N, C-alpha and C positions, 0 to 999 in steps of 0.2 A: 489881764493877759495882753490887751492892746497897748499897754504902756511899755512892755518889754521891747517890741521892735523899734519903737521910737527912741528908747534909751540906747539900744544897741546901735541904731543908725547914727545917733549923735556921738556915741562913744567912738565908733570906728569911722565916722565921717562919710558914711555911704547912704545913699538914698535908693529907694526901689526904682529901677528904671521904668517900670510900668506907670509910675506917677506922672511921667512926662506925657503919657497918652490919656490921662484923666480928663482934661478939658474936651478932647475929642469924644471919649466914651460918654461923658455927661451930655454932650450935644446930641449924640445918637439917641440916648434915652429920652431926652427932652423932645426930640423930634418925633419919636415913636409914640409919645403920649399926647400929641396934638389932637384936639377933638375932631378936626376935619377928616381924619382917617376913618373915624367911627361914625360920624354923622354923614358926610358927603360921600365917603368911600365905602360905607356899609361893612367895614371890617368889624367882625364880632367884638363887642366890648366885653371881652372875657379875659381870663388869664392867658388862655391859648391864643386868642386873637391879638392881644397886646404883645405876647412873645413873638408871634409871627410877623407883626408889623415892625418891631424892633429888629428882628433878624433880617428883614428885607432891607432896611436902611443900613444895618451893620454890614451886610454882604456887599452893598455898593461901596461902602467906605473901605472895606478890606481889599476889594478888587482894585480900587483906585490907589490905595497905598502901595500895593505891589507894582502897579503900572508906573506910578510917579517916582518911585525910588527903587528901580530894579536892583536885584542883587540882595546882598545881605541886609542893608538898611531897611528896605521896604519889607522884606520877609520878617525881620526882627520886630519892626513896629507892628506888623500884623499879628505876630505871636503875642506881643505884650497886650495889644488891644483885645485879643481873644481871651487872654488870661484874665483881664479885667471883667469880661463878660462872664466867664466861668465863676469867678469869685462872687460876682453879683448874683448870679443865678443860684449858686450854693447858698448864699445868705438869704435870698428870697424863699427858697424851699424850706430852710430851717425856720424862718419866721412864720411860714404857713403851717408849721408843726410836723413836717416830714422828718422822720427819725434818722439818726446817723447811719443806720444800717442800709437804708435805701436811698439816701441822698446821692451817693455815687452812681447808682443805676439811673436815677433821674437825670443827673448831669450828663452822664454818658449818652442817654437818648437825646438830650438837648444838643450836644455836640454833634451827634450824628445828623440831626435835623439841620443844624447850621451848615455842616459840610455839604449836604445834599442841596440845600437852598443856594449856597454859594455857586455850586456847579450849574444849577438851573438858571440863576440870574446872570452868571457870567456868560453862559451860552446865549441868553436873550439880549444882553446888553453889548456884547462884543462880537458875537457871531450872527448867524441868521435865524436863531431860534425865536420862537414866538413868546414875547413877554406876557401877553394876555393869557396864554395857556399856563405859563409858569405861575402867574398870580392865581389863576383859578385853582390850580393844584396845590400850591404851597401856602398862599395867604388865606384863601377862602376854603381850602380843604375839600374842594369839589361841591360845595354848597351853591345853590342858585344865587346869583347876584345880578342886579340890573346892569345894563350896558352903561348907564350914566355913572353909576358908582365905580364900575371897573375902569371907565375912561378917566375918572377923577384920579384914582390911585395910579394908574399907568402913566397919565400925563404928568402928575406931580413927581413920580419917581424918575421918569425920563428927563424932566427939567433939572432935577437934582443931579442926575448922572452927568448931564452936560456941564452944569456948574462945577461939580467936583473935578471935572477934567480941566477946567480953567484955573484951578487953584494950584499954587505951588505946594510942594510937600510941607513946608513949614507953615503955610497958611492953613492947610488941612489939619495939621496937628493942633492948631489953636481951637478947633471945633467950629470953624466957619462953614457950616453946612448950607447956609442961605436958604 
């Protein structure tokens, strides 16, 4: 089945525009899997914890994409990056043995979680909302966490946020998350 799209793409000379966002998506995933989040930041090293960490980083990137390329380009890049996320989560669920009937419901819940977290992190990073509270609620899901661990995650995310703001749109698309 996977050979068909490649054949058709070659036949018609078209490529999937989402593929241009693949380096950035891969960088988000790589960053979300870094051990320091789970060791120093005490993010739960579980499927849910890893999902939440990846979503925290993805939310930052999506917000910056929209800020750096306002209008249609930034919005379209955000859509394509989100579609890569959905495709990946769908594949991960299927690998975990989730059946076709319920995959859609799981992906729907994941998208809802992503939307809520984007709103919370946007408010904390661009407005006057409290990032610490957003992290306690969305990353740690209300579980107790040490101040040191929380400070590690918050400090690292804030540093990345600043760095992302210094990158050009094209540099961001290469996956240069730093």
